[in-house]
N, C-alpha and C positions, 0 to 999 in steps of 0.2 A: 677292370672285365677282363677273365681270360678268353679265350676263343672257345671254350666248350660252352661258356654261358652266352656268346655272343650267339654261337649255332644254334642254341637252344631257344634262344627267344627269336630268332629268324624263322625255324620252324614253327612259332607260333604268332607268326604275322608281325613280328617287330621290324621294322627298318630300324639298324644299327650302325653308331661309328664309334669307334675307338681311337681313344687319344694313351699316346704314351705315357705323359707326362702331365702334368696340373696346365702347365701355363698353354700345351698344346692343345688341352682338353678345352680352356676357357674360349681360344680362339676359335676353334670347331662350333662351339655353342652358339655364337654369335652367326655363323652359316646354316648349320643345321638345324636349328631350332627347335631342339626335341619337345616331346612330351613328358618325358621323364629323364633324369641321370640316377646312373648307376655309379657309384665313386667310391672308389678305394681311398682309405685314409692315408696310406704311406706310396709314395709317388715321387718322381725324381721333380726337380727343377720347382714343383710346388705341390706342397702337402696338401690334402684334402680336406684339411681345418680350413686352409687358407681359400681353397677354392670354394667352400662354401661360405666363407664371409665374403669374397668378393663377388659370388652369385646373388647372395641376397642383398648385396648393396645396391644390388641395379635394380632397377622398377622391372625390367620384362622378364626377370627371371625369381622374383620376392615368392611368387606363389606354385615357381615348376616343383613338382615333385620330386625329391633326391633322396634315394635308396642309397645307402652304405653297406657296401659288400667287403668286408674287411678280415683278414686274419687276427690283427691287432683289436682284438675283443677285451681290454684294459678297461675299466669302468672310467678311470680318466679321460681317455681316448673318446669314448664311446659318449662319454656325458656332454663334454666339449661338443661334440658332434652334433648332437640336439640341440644344444644351446645355440650353436651357429645355424639351426634351422634344418638338420637332416629328418627327415620323414619316418624313417627306420631304419634299422641298424639289422644287417645279418652278418652271421658268422660264417667264413669258407667254410670252417671244418667242420661244422656241424648243419647247416643250412643247406639244402638242396636246391638247384636250378628249379624245381616244381616251385618251394616255396619262395623262392626271389619271383616266379611269374607271379604266384597269387598277391604277393605283396601288391608289384606292380599293378594288376589288374584291378585292385582294391582301390589304390592310389588314382588310379584312371577313372574309375568308372563314375563319379560325380562330374566327371569334364567331359565324357562321352556323349555323342547327340545320339538321341532316342531316333529309330529307322521309321 
């Protein structure tokens, strides 16, 4: 997730963490314990598909909402991401930060506590 998306989410009340590669992302997940993950498919050291596999293999992250936000919207990659447990795929070149916000809010709504 780029800094523009990060700032946009922060402006809308989200606490965010950014990892520069897949391995670092997995390490931070254990510490940050997010309500959702925005994941790219192409990352150094460990790609998004492998991150998804490792996430879904852990009980604590099996139900964690994962939104893939990527420039690589090749059907083979996006289908594989869905098979590995991505909840939604967004195309960086077409989808706006507002679209990402709407998807995250939709995925998180069932988990939010009533006021």
